[in-house]
Every structure is written in C-alpha cells, then in structure tokens.
C-alpha positions in Angstrom: 0.0 0.0 0.0 2.9 2.4 0.8 4.0 2.0 -2.8 1.0 4.1 -3.8 2.3 7.1 -2.0 3.3 8.9 -5.3 -0.4 8.8 -6.4 -1.3 11.3 -3.6 0.4 14.2 -5.5 0.0 12.6 -9.0 -3.8 12.8 -9.1 -4.0 16.6 -8.4 -1.1 17.2 -10.8 -2.8 15.3 -13.6 -6.0 17.2 -12.8 -4.1 20.4 -13.2 -2.5 19.4 -16.5 -5.9 18.2 -18.0 -7.7 21.4 -17.0 -4.8 23.7 -18.0 -4.4 22.3 -21.5 -8.1 21.9 -22.0 -8.8 25.5 -21.0 -11.9 26.9 -22.8 -12.9 23.5 -24.2 -14.0 21.7 -21.1 -17.6 22.3 -19.9 -18.3 23.3 -16.3 -19.6 19.9 -15.2 -16.6 18.1 -16.6 -14.2 20.6 -15.1 -15.9 20.1 -11.7 -15.6 16.3 -12.0 -11.9 16.6 -12.9 -11.0 19.2 -10.3 -13.0 17.8 -7.4 -12.5 14.1 -8.5 -8.7 14.4 -8.6 -8.5 15.7 -5.0 -11.1 13.1 -4.0 -8.8 10.3 -5.4 -5.9 11.8 -3.6 -7.8 11.9 -0.3 -9.0 8.3 -0.8 -5.4 7.2 -1.4 -4.3 9.1 1.7 -7.0 7.4 3.7 -5.9 3.9 2.5 -2.2 4.7 3.2 -3.1 6.2 6.6 -5.0 3.1 7.6 -2.1 0.9 6.6 0.3 3.2 8.4 -1.6 3.2 11.7 -2.5 -0.6 11.6 0.8 -1.9 10.3 3.5 0.9 10.7 6.6 0.6 8.5 9.9 -0.5 10.1 11.3 2.4 12.0 8.1 4.3 11.9 8.8 5.9 8.5 8.8 4.9 4.8 10.8 6.5 2.0 9.8 6.1 -1.7 12.6 6.9 -4.1 11.1 8.0 -7.5 14.3 9.1 -9.3 17.7 10.7 -8.8 17.1 14.3 -9.3 20.4 16.1 -9.4 24.0 14.7 -9.3 26.6 17.5 -9.2 29.8 16.9 -7.2 28.8 16.1 -3.6 25.3 17.3 -4.1 22.9 14.4 -4.7 19.3 15.3 -3.8 16.8 12.7 -4.8 13.2 13.1 -5.9 11.9 11.0 -3.0 8.9 11.0 -0.7 9.0 10.4 3.1 6.0 9.1 5.0 5.9 9.4 8.8 3.4 10.6 11.4 4.0 14.2 10.7 3.8 14.0 6.9 0.7 11.7 7.2 -1.0 14.3 9.4 -0.3 17.1 7.0 -1.2 15.0 4.0 -4.6 14.1 5.6 -5.3 17.7 6.3 -4.4 18.9 2.8 -6.3 16.3 0.9 -9.2 15.8 3.3 -10.1 19.4 4.0 -8.9 20.3 0.5 -11.5 17.9 -1.0 -14.4 19.5 0.8 -13.2 23.0 -0.1 -13.0 21.9 -3.8 -16.5 20.3 -3.5 -17.9 23.6 -2.1 -16.1 25.6 -4.8 -17.8 23.6 -7.5 -21.1 25.2 -6.2 -19.6 28.6 -5.3 -17.9 29.3 -8.7 -20.8 28.2 -10.9 -21.2 30.6 -13.8 -17.8 32.1 -13.6 -16.0 32.6 -16.9 -12.8 31.1 -15.5 -14.4 28.0 -13.9 -11.9 25.5 -15.5 -9.0 27.8 -14.9 -9.9 28.1 -11.3 -9.8 24.4 -10.6 -6.6 24.0 -12.5 -4.9 26.5 -10.2 -6.5 24.9 -7.1 -5.3 21.5 -8.1 -1.7 22.8 -8.7 -2.0 24.5 -5.3 -2.8 21.2 -3.6 -0.1 19.3 -5.6 2.5 21.9 -4.6 1.6 21.6 -0.9 1.9 17.9 -1.1 5.4 18.3 -2.6 6.2 20.4 0.3 5.1 18.0 3.1 6.2 14.8 1.4 9.7 15.8 0.2 12.5 14.0 2.1 15.0 16.7 1.4 14.9 20.5 1.8 15.4 21.2 -1.9 12.3 19.2 -2.8 10.5 20.9 0.1 11.6 24.3 -1.3 10.3 23.3 -4.8 6.8 22.8 -3.3 7.4 26.0 -1.1 7.7 28.1 -4.2 4.9 26.3 -6.0 2.4 27.3 -3.3 3.7 30.9 -3.6 3.1 30.9 -7.4 -0.4 29.4 -7.0 -1.3 31.9 -4.3 -0.4 34.7 -6.7 -2.6 33.1 -9.4 -5.6 32.5 -7.1 -5.5 35.8 -5.1 -5.5 37.7 -8.4 -7.9 35.3 -10.0 -10.4 38.1 -10.8 -7.6 40.1 -12.4 -9.8 42.5 -14.2 -10.1 44.4 -10.9 -6.8 46.3 -10.4 -7.1 45.9 -6.6 -7.1 42.1 -6.9 -3.9 42.3 -9.0 -2.3 44.6 -6.5 -3.2 42.1 -3.7 -1.7 39.2 -5.6 1.5 41.1 -6.3 1.7 42.1 -2.6 1.4 38.5 -1.5 4.0 37.4 -4.0 6.6 40.0 -3.1 6.2 39.8 0.7 6.4 36.1 0.8 9.4 36.2 -1.6 11.2 38.2 1.1 10.8 35.3 3.5 11.8 32.9 0.7 15.1 34.7 0.3 15.9 34.2 4.0 14.9 30.5 3.7 17.1 30.0 0.6 20.1 31.6 2.4 19.4 29.3 5.3 19.5 26.2 3.0 22.8 27.4 1.4 24.4 27.8 4.8 23.1 24.5 6.1 24.4 22.6 3.0 27.7 24.4 3.3 28.1 23.3 6.9 26.4 19.9 6.9 27.0 18.8 3.3 23.5 17.5 2.6 19.9 18.8 2.3 18.4 15.4 3.1 16.2 16.2 6.1 16.9 13.1 8.2 20.7 13.1 7.5 21.0 16.8 8.3 19.1 16.4 11.5 21.4 13.5 12.5 24.6 15.3 11.5 23.8 18.8 13.0 24.1 17.8 16.7 27.5 16.3 15.9 28.8 19.4 14.2 27.3 22.2 16.2 27.5 23.1 19.8 24.1 24.3 21.2 23.8 28.0 20.8 26.7 28.3 18.2 26.7 31.2 15.8 26.2 29.1 12.7 23.3 27.0 13.9 21.6 30.0 15.3 22.0 31.8 12.0 20.6 28.8 10.1 17.6 28.6 12.4 16.9 32.3 12.2 17.0 32.3 8.4 14.6 29.3 8.3 12.4 31.3 10.8 12.4 34.2 8.3 11.1 31.9 5.6 8.4 30.6 7.9 7.4 34.2 8.9 6.7 35.1 5.2 4.8 32.0 4.3 2.8 31.8 7.6 2.1 35.6 7.7 3.8 36.3 11.0 5.0 39.7 12.1 6.8 41.5 10.4 5.9 39.7 7.1 2.1 39.5 7.8 0.8 42.3 5.7 -0.1 40.2 2.7 -2.6 38.0 4.3 -5.6 40.4 4.9 -5.3 41.6 1.3 -5.3 38.0 0.1 -9.0 38.0 0.7 -9.3 39.5 -2.8 -9.5 36.0 -4.3 -12.7 33.8 -4.3 -13.7 32.6 -0.8 -12.8 28.9 -1.4 -9.3 30.2 -2.2 -9.2 31.9 1.2 -10.4 28.7 2.8 -7.7 26.6 1.1 -4.9 29.1 1.9 -5.9 29.6 5.5 -7.0 26.2 6.5 -5.2 23.5 4.6 -2.2 24.8 2.7 0.1 27.8 2.5 -0.1 29.5 5.9 0.6 26.2 7.7 3.8 25.6 5.7 5.9 27.7 8.0 4.6 25.7 11.1 5.5 22.5 9.3 9.0 23.7 8.3 9.9 24.6 11.9 8.4 21.3 13.2 10.2 19.3 10.6 13.6 20.9 11.4 13.0 21.0 15.2 16.5 19.6 15.8 18.0 22.8 14.4 15.9 25.0 16.7 16.6 22.8 19.7 20.3 23.5 19.0 19.6 27.2 18.8 17.7 28.2 21.9 17.7 31.9 20.9 16.1 31.1 17.6 13.4 29.0 19.3 12.7 31.8 21.7 12.3 34.1 18.8 9.8 31.6 17.3 7.7 31.8 20.5 8.0 35.6 20.7 7.0 36.0 17.1 3.9 33.9 17.6 2.9 35.8 20.8 3.2 39.3 19.3 1.4 38.2 16.1 -1.5 36.6 17.9 -2.0 39.7 20.1 -1.7 42.2 17.2 -4.0 40.2 15.0 -6.5 39.7 17.8 -6.7 43.4 18.6 -7.1 44.2 14.9 -9.9 41.7 14.3 -12.0 43.5 17.0 -12.7 46.4 14.6 -12.7 44.9 11.1 -15.9 45.3 9.2 -15.2 42.9 6.3 -16.4 39.4 7.1 -13.4 37.7 5.4 -10.8 40.1 6.9 -12.1 39.3 10.4 -11.4 35.6 9.6 -8.1 36.5 8.0 -6.8 38.2 11.1 -8.1 35.3 13.2 -6.0 33.0 11.0 -3.0 35.1 11.6 -3.7 34.9 15.3 -4.2 31.2 15.4 -1.0 30.6 13.4 0.6 32.8 16.1 -0.6 30.2 18.6 1.2 27.5 16.7 4.4 29.5 16.6 4.0 30.1 20.3 3.7 26.4 20.9 6.8 25.7 18.8 8.7 28.3 20.7 7.6 26.7 24.0 8.7 23.3 22.9 5.1 22.0 22.6 5.7 20.5 19.2 2.8 18.0 19.1 0.4 20.6 20.5 1.3 22.9 17.5 0.5 20.2 15.0 -2.7 19.3 16.8 -3.9 22.9 16.7 -2.8 23.0 13.0 -5.2 20.1 12.4 -8.2 21.4 14.4 -7.7 24.9 13.0 -8.0 23.5 9.5 -11.4 22.0 10.4 -13.0 25.0 12.0 -11.3 27.7 9.8 -12.4 25.9 6.6 -15.9 25.7 8.0 -15.9 29.4 8.8 -14.6 30.5 5.5 -16.9 28.3 3.5 -19.9 29.5 5.6 -18.8 33.1 5.0 -18.8 32.3 1.3 -22.4 31.1 1.6 -23.3 34.3 3.4 -21.6 36.5 0.8 -23.3 34.8 -2.1 -26.7 34.9 -0.3 -26.2 38.6 0.4 -25.4 39.3 -3.3 -21.6 39.5 -2.8 -21.8 41.9 0.1 -18.9 41.5 2.6 -19.5 44.4 5.0 -20.9 43.0 8.2 -22.5 46.3 9.0 -24.9 45.8 6.1 -25.9 42.3 7.2 -27.9 41.3 10.3 -30.7 39.0 11.3 -29.5 36.3 8.9 -30.0 33.3 11.3 -33.6 32.8 10.1 -32.9 33.0 6.3 -29.5 31.2 6.5 -29.9 28.6 9.3 -27.1 26.3 8.0 -24.6 29.1 7.7 -25.7 30.3 11.2 -25.0 27.0 12.9 -21.8 26.7 11.0 -20.7 30.0 12.4 -21.9 29.1 15.9 -20.0 25.8 15.9 -17.0 27.1 14.0 -16.9 30.3 16.1 -17.1 28.2 19.3 -14.2 26.1 18.2 -12.2 29.3 17.3 -13.0 30.7 20.8 -12.1 27.3 22.4 -15.5 26.8 24.2 -14.7 24.1 26.8 -15.1 20.4 26.2 -17.5 20.7 23.2 -15.2 22.0 20.5 -12.1 20.9 18.7 -10.3 24.1 19.3 -10.5 23.8 23.1 -8.5 20.6 23.2 -5.7 21.7 20.9 -5.5 25.2 22.5 -5.4 23.7 25.9 -2.4 21.6 24.9 -0.6 24.8 23.9 -1.4 26.6 27.1 -0.4 23.6 29.2 2.9 23.2 27.2 3.8 26.9 27.7 2.9 26.7 31.4 4.6 23.4 32.2 7.7 24.5 30.2 8.1 27.6 32.4 7.3 30.1 29.7 5.2 32.5 31.8 5.2 35.3 29.3 4.1 33.1 26.5 1.4 31.6 28.7 0.0 35.0 29.6 0.0 36.1 26.0 -1.8 32.9 25.0 -4.5 33.6 27.6 -4.9 37.2 26.5 -5.1 36.0 22.9 -7.8 33.5 23.8 -9.8 36.3 25.5 -9.6 38.5 22.4 -10.5 35.7 20.1 -13.7 35.0 22.1 -14.7 38.7 21.9 -14.2 39.3 18.2 -15.8 35.9 17.3 -18.9 36.8 19.4 -19.0 40.2 17.8 -18.9 38.7 14.3 -21.7 36.2 15.0 -23.9 38.8 16.7 -23.5 41.5 14.0 -24.1 39.1 11.1 -26.9 36.9 12.4 -28.7 38.9 15.0 -30.4 42.2 15.2 -32.3 43.9 12.4 -32.3 42.2 8.9 -30.6 44.7 6.6 -30.5 42.7 3.4 -32.6 40.0 1.8 -30.6 36.8 1.6 -31.2 33.7 -0.5 -30.0 30.4 1.0 -27.9 28.0 -1.2 -29.0 24.6 -2.2 -27.4 21.3 -3.4 -25.2 18.6 -2.0 -22.0 20.4 -3.0 -23.2 23.3 -0.8 -24.4 21.6 2.4 -22.3 18.4 2.5 -18.8 20.1 3.0 -20.4 22.4 5.7 -22.0 19.5 7.6 -18.8 17.4 7.6 -16.6 20.2 8.7 -19.1 21.2 11.3 -18.9 17.7 12.9 -15.1 17.8 12.7 -15.1 21.2 14.5 -16.8 19.7 17.6 -15.1 17.4 20.1 -15.0 14.7 17.4 -12.2 16.6 15.7 -10.5 17.5 19.0 -10.2 13.9 20.0 -8.3 13.1 16.8 -4.6 13.2 17.8 -1.9 13.4 15.1 0.4 10.3 15.2 3.6 12.4 15.7 5.0 10.5 18.7 8.5 9.5 17.9 8.7 12.1 15.1 8.5 15.2 17.3 10.0 15.6 20.7 7.7 15.2 23.7 6.0 18.4 25.0 7.1 19.8 28.4 3.8 19.0 30.0 3.7 15.3 29.1 3.5 13.2 32.3 3.2 16.3 34.6 0.2 16.8 36.9 -1.9 20.0 36.9 -3.3 20.2 33.4 -6.8 20.3 34.8 -6.1 23.7 36.4 -4.9 25.2 33.1 -7.9 23.6 31.3 -10.3 25.2 33.7 -8.6 28.6 33.4 -8.6 28.3 29.6 -12.3 27.5 29.6 -13.1 30.4 32.0 -11.2 32.9 29.8 -13.1 31.8 26.7 -16.5 32.0 28.4 -15.6 35.4 29.9 -14.7 36.8 26.5 -18.0 35.5 25.0 -20.0 37.1 27.8 -18.2 40.4 27.4 -18.8 40.3 23.6 -22.5 39.6 24.1 -22.7 42.5 26.6 -20.9 45.0 24.3 -22.4 44.2 21.0 -25.8 42.9 21.9 -26.6 44.7 25.2 -24.8 48.0 24.4 -24.6 48.3 20.6 -25.3 52.1 20.6 -22.5 52.6 23.2 -20.0 50.7 21.0 -21.0 52.7 17.9 -20.6 56.0 19.9 -17.3 54.9 21.3 -15.9 53.9 18.0 -16.8 57.4 16.5 -15.5 59.4 19.5 -12.4 61.6 19.3 -9.5 59.6 20.8 -11.5 56.3 20.5 -12.2 57.0 16.9 -8.5 57.6 16.2 -7.6 54.5 18.1 -10.2 52.6 16.1 -8.7 53.8 12.8 -5.3 52.8 14.1 -6.6 49.3 14.9 -8.5 49.1 11.6 -5.2 49.7 9.7 -3.6 46.8 11.6 -1.4 49.1 13.6 -0.1 50.9 10.5 2.3 48.3 9.2 1.4 49.0 5.6 1.9 52.7 6.1 5.2 52.1 7.8 6.5 49.8 5.1 5.3 52.1 2.4 7.4 55.0 3.9 10.5 52.9 4.8 10.8 50.5 1.9 8.6 51.6 -1.0 9.3 55.3 -0.5 13.1 54.7 -0.2 13.1 52.6 -3.3 11.3 55.2 -5.4 13.6 57.9 -4.1 16.6 55.8 -5.0 15.3 55.2 -8.5 14.8 58.9 -8.9 18.3 59.7 -7.7 19.9 57.0 -9.9 18.0 58.0 -13.0 21.2 59.5 -14.3 23.4 56.9 -12.7 27.2 57.5 -13.0 27.8 53.8 -13.8 25.2 53.9 -16.6 27.0 57.0 -18.0 30.4 55.3 -17.9 29.0 52.1 -19.4 27.2 54.2 -22.1 30.5 55.9 -23.1 32.2 52.6 -24.0 30.0 51.9 -27.0 30.1 55.5 -28.0 34.0 55.6 -28.0 34.1 52.3 -30.0 31.6 53.6 -32.5 33.7 56.8 -33.0 36.9 54.7 -33.5 35.1 52.5 -36.0 34.0 55.5 -38.0 37.6 56.9 -37.9 39.0 53.6 -39.0 36.5 53.3 -41.9 37.9 56.6 -43.3 41.2 54.7 -44.0 39.5 52.3 -46.4 40.4 54.2 -49.7 40.7 51.2 -52.0 44.3 52.4 -53.2 47.0 49.7 -53.1 49.9 52.2 -52.4 48.1 53.5 -49.3 47.6 49.9 -48.0 51.3 49.0 -48.7 52.5 52.2 -46.9 50.2 51.4 -44.0 51.5 47.9 -43.7 55.1 49.1 -43.8 54.5 51.7 -41.2 52.9 49.1 -39.0 55.8 46.8 -39.4 58.2 49.6 -38.5 56.2 50.3 -35.3 56.2 46.6 -34.3 59.9 46.2 -34.8 60.7 49.4 -32.9 58.5 48.2 -30.1 60.3 44.8 -30.0 63.8 46.4 -30.1 63.3 49.2 -27.6 60.8 47.6 -25.2 
C-alpha cells in the first residue's frame, strides 16, 4: 500500500494538466468532475495509506519512496523522494481531506464564472505543490513545493484580475512572501555548506555532531529558516499580505488559511525541530513572534468590518498560537492545533462564502444582520466554528488543541508566552462573538437567498462535525517524530484547562454585553475623538502597511529617482560611443588604393619592430 504514495500528489497534478491544456474547451460539469475528483482520489489514497500506516506501521516508523535521482553534481545528490511518517501523514490528511471538501464547495460557489476550469486548474496545482512540500524527504524538494504554493497563491488571489485591486493584492502577497523565501534560501545554502546535505533526516542527525548548542552558525541557520516561515505563515513582520489575500474567491481563502500555504511555516519549523533545539535563541524568537502576532491580529480583528478580513486576522492569530507552541517546545500541540484549526477555519470561510453569495456578494458585516432565520445552516456553522475558534470548553475541537498549547507553555516555564496565549484567547472570544452577533442577530438589513445542493451543504456539515469534540479527540500520530512536549506526564493540566475555559467564556460574555446589550454605546465609542483615532489605528492593523510604504517603497522610489542618471550607466554608455567613433575613424582609411595599404603595412611593421627592439 505504501507504494501508492506517489499517487497522492500525482492525481492533483494530472487534474491540473488536463484542465490547463483543455482551457476553454472543457464544460463546467466536466471541469468540476476533474477538479474535485482528482482531489477526492488523492484523499482516498491518503486514507488507505493512513489506515495501513496506523495498523501496520513501517519499520522504524517511516517509509521512503525513491522516485528518481534528481540532481547529481559533485557532492550534491538530492533525490526526488517521498517520506511518510506521522508528521507528513497528518499534513497529507489535512491537505487532501479538508482540500477535498473545499473543492466540492467551490464547485457550487464558482458556478457561472468565466474562469471555472482555470480556477480548478490553479486549485489542483496548489494542492499538488503543498503535497510536494510536506512529502519531500529533502529540503530542496520541500523548497520546490514551497515556491509552488507561492506561485499558486499569486494566481488565485489575483484570479479576478480585471479588478486592479485584486492584481495589487496578488503582487503584494507574492513580493512579501518572496522576502521570506530569500531568507529561507540563504538558510538552506548555509546548512548545506556546513552539513554537506539537504536530506532532512541526514541533516538532523549530523547537525548535533557538528554544532554546539547556541553556536553562531546553527543560530543563523535557524533564524534564516524562521524568516522563511514568517513570510509563508504571515507572522510579524511579514504578515501584511494575508488580509489583502481576501481579494480572491472565498474557497481560495479557505484553502490558503485552512489546509495549505499559511501552515507551511509551522510544518517547516516542526520538521527541522532539531536545528531549533540546538539554537535556543532562535526557538525563543519563534515563540516571541507567535505571541506578538496573535495579540496584534487579535486586537485588529476587533474592529474589522469585512467578514473575510475578520477571519483573515483570526487565522494570523491562530498561526501565532502554533508558533508560540513551537517556541515553547510544545511540538505536538502545535501540529494538533494546526489540524483542528484546519477543520473550523475551513468551516468558517466556507460558511462566510455562503453568506456572501446569499447577500449578493456583500462582505460588509454592518450591512448584514438578522440572517440566522434565512440562512440557518450558515448560522449554525458560524456558531460551531466560532465556538471552536473561541475554544469553548469540552464541546469544540479548538478547546483541546489550544489547551495543549497553554499547558505546554505553562509546564515549560514560559510564563510570558502563557499570559500572551490567555490574552489572545480572550480577544478571540470577543471578536468571534461580535462577528456572529452582528451578522446573524439584530435587524435584517439585506434580503438573503440560501444556497442549495449537495456540494453546498455536505462540506459544511462534515466540517461542522469535525469542528466539535469529534475533531478535537483526533490526535496526530507524531509520537517519535517530534520531541515530547514539556507537559507530558506532569500533573496539573486540569487547572490550566479550567482557566482556559473560563477565559473563553468570559470573552464570550463580554462580547455579548458589548455588541448585543450595548450596541449604541459601542458605535458611539468607535466614533468618539480619541477612541475613533484608536479605532482607525486598529483598523489599519497598527499601521504596518503605512510604515513599510514609507520605509521601503518610498526609499526605493527615491533611490530610483536619484539614480535615473546613474554615473555607472553613464560610464558604461560611453564605452560603445567611443568604440563607434573609433570604428568610423578607421573606416575613413578604407580608400581602395594599393599604395596606401602598402604604406600602412610598412608603417605598422616599423612600429612593431621598434617596439620589440626598444621595449
């Protein structure tokens, strides 16, 4: 059964090729069958392999499938090979399983769009690239998939390219993530230079023998890899692309946020955990990055008015939780939260897509309200998904994974990270409650039409069930692949669990009091002098875009203006001018007279002889 591993990425890749080359000639129904069916076959293959892996694990807990020798240059021999272990199986299940339901929903959501086939070709390539990333047994193969998801994000975010704003959002995502990719590439260069291989397992085994804990080189490598993870997973300071990525169709947002791209950075750090354990400073920076990101994103989400941007900032915040867990050494907790987050975040994004279509493509939550009666399925999806996001105790998937993170930070002695995580959970409960109350309660401000069809309700129902404790009780089989978390085998988790639940419920109660009991007060507060200024500051995500525009974009434009008449360009331009002049002067000597040519040759001979004699 393990021999079928290559089919997991082959099916989406074939789907992409068929749809790409048949563009404009494949009808909608057939395009949906190819696009959704290829991911379905990939998910089915993953399920069969997963069952075999869990019931009869391979020897050593891992299986490697060599497809072909990729590059053979000197001492550099990266293979095109796939590695299956508990971590890659978890990621593969999330990508193909959640990805399948997103594709199925998209077949309903995108009906009637002129680029229907093109959309599914991009989506299939997106999934294939992410599978390359998580299955590659060497970092070069991983980087190949890493860049693939970056390309696909550009294509999908700017899918409706006729709107200039969408093209700008796609370019922004591409450029900002490339900044992180440069850091990652430098980290890979340095790692290969010191270790001599990019094979993940070999590098992780060799590194402890070559580097002392905390050495300069291992710290530099880990920090560079962290830079790559920041860009791909939208963590401060490379987070600015993610809210604008909402320009693409809603299923794209669901795929990026739930199952693919933004989780790549978490996977990278977890896969190379040995390097970060050897670099304590870099691991602390991972936790600090996550803590700052989850708080900034949480505060920003409180005042957003676009339904998709609220969810975008919530994703940024939840990925921050995963980074915090990695920094605290709670490796398995980070992956568990990655999985549960995929369930409830996909549910929330798909439900938001249903709301947007029902409200005639309206995304401003201030123009919604009272939709729980006309959109009952979307309402319950938001209630269950929002409860999981807020980590409502015992009933939701998010509670169990978030509790593991809190316990890992507490048991590991990371008091600052623990407090940040609690505050982040409090903010999450508040903005989630606000979103549900504003959209589904109060006065109905728009007439909505509920969606119909199996492709509409089936993905929502399945993801709704997985967002409950059913999904929370699914534990990734990462034992033996990742180091044990600090809290394993330590008493006292019940206290942290009770505190986590109390914080979540307190945030929900405050949210209900503010936006349901005192809505006029909140509106007045938001428009007041200093409060209004603070609100605008919050709404702009604490001014990161403005700051980067002044520091980087403004400086670049100034530099271009200064160098418009660059001295180097002038010097380089004089060289062909001088040569052209000499050519014209030499051409004047071409008279066609024999005596002139003979005299010229004689003069040249005299000069050569004189030079030889006297020099």
